[in-house]
N, C-alpha and C positions, 0 to 999 in steps of 0.2 A: 326581174332581167339578171344575169351574168355576170358583173366586173372584170374585166381579166386585168394582168399591172403589171408590167415590167421591171424587172428586181435586178442587179447587177451585184455580185460583192465575190466574200470568200468564204468555202465551207466549213466551217466552228470546229466539227469533228467526222471521224465516220459516218457512214450511213447503219443504223440500228434498223433490222428486219423489228419488224413491229407482227405482222402478219406474213404465215408464207402459203394460206392457198384461198384465196387471189393474193399475192405479192403485193407487200405496201411494206414502204423503207420512211422514217422520221430520218430528219437533218437538219438543222441549225447553219441558217447565211449569216455570218455576219456582214452587212452591209454599206457603203461608200462610207457613210456617216453614221458610223459604231452602233448601227440598232442590229438588234438580235430576231431574229425571225426563226419561227418554229415553221416547218415545213413538214407533210406528209406529200412522197409519192406510192405514185399506183400505173398510172400508162409507162411500159417499160422498163419497172420496177429492177428487175436482175440487169436491165444493162446501164441503167443508175448504178448500180451498184459496183458495177466491174468496171464503169469507168472514174469516179468520181473517190478522193482519197482526202484526208481532213489535208487542210489548207490553199485548195483548188485554185482558180480562181472562175466560177462560175456566173450565168446570165439562165434566168428564169421568169416565164413566164405562166402566171400565178393566176387561183379566183377563189373567192370564201365561195365552202358548200356551210348546208343548211345546217350542218355546226357550228358554223366561222371558222375555219381549221380551213388555212390555207395548203390549196393542193395544186401543185406542179403539171403541169399541161404541154409544155415545151421545156428545155435542157439546153444548156452549151457550154459543157468542161473543159477552162482548156489541158491540151497537152503539156503533159508536167514531163520534165526528161529525169532520168535518172540518173 
């Protein structure tokens, strides 16, 4: 059974492209308690790459895959003011 987890925090660095087809991104998230989580984005990865910047506030809904990696299913990036 898949266990889903909600996490909020700050995007620790710019998203990095791991794989181009299908698009896969790596992102570090720094939670509100200071823990760094290493996550993968596969669903809507190009949209995430467009919206997310380092230091942005982020909320994610994620789960562990078979390799015990955090995979993000849904996300919300707070709009940044330039």
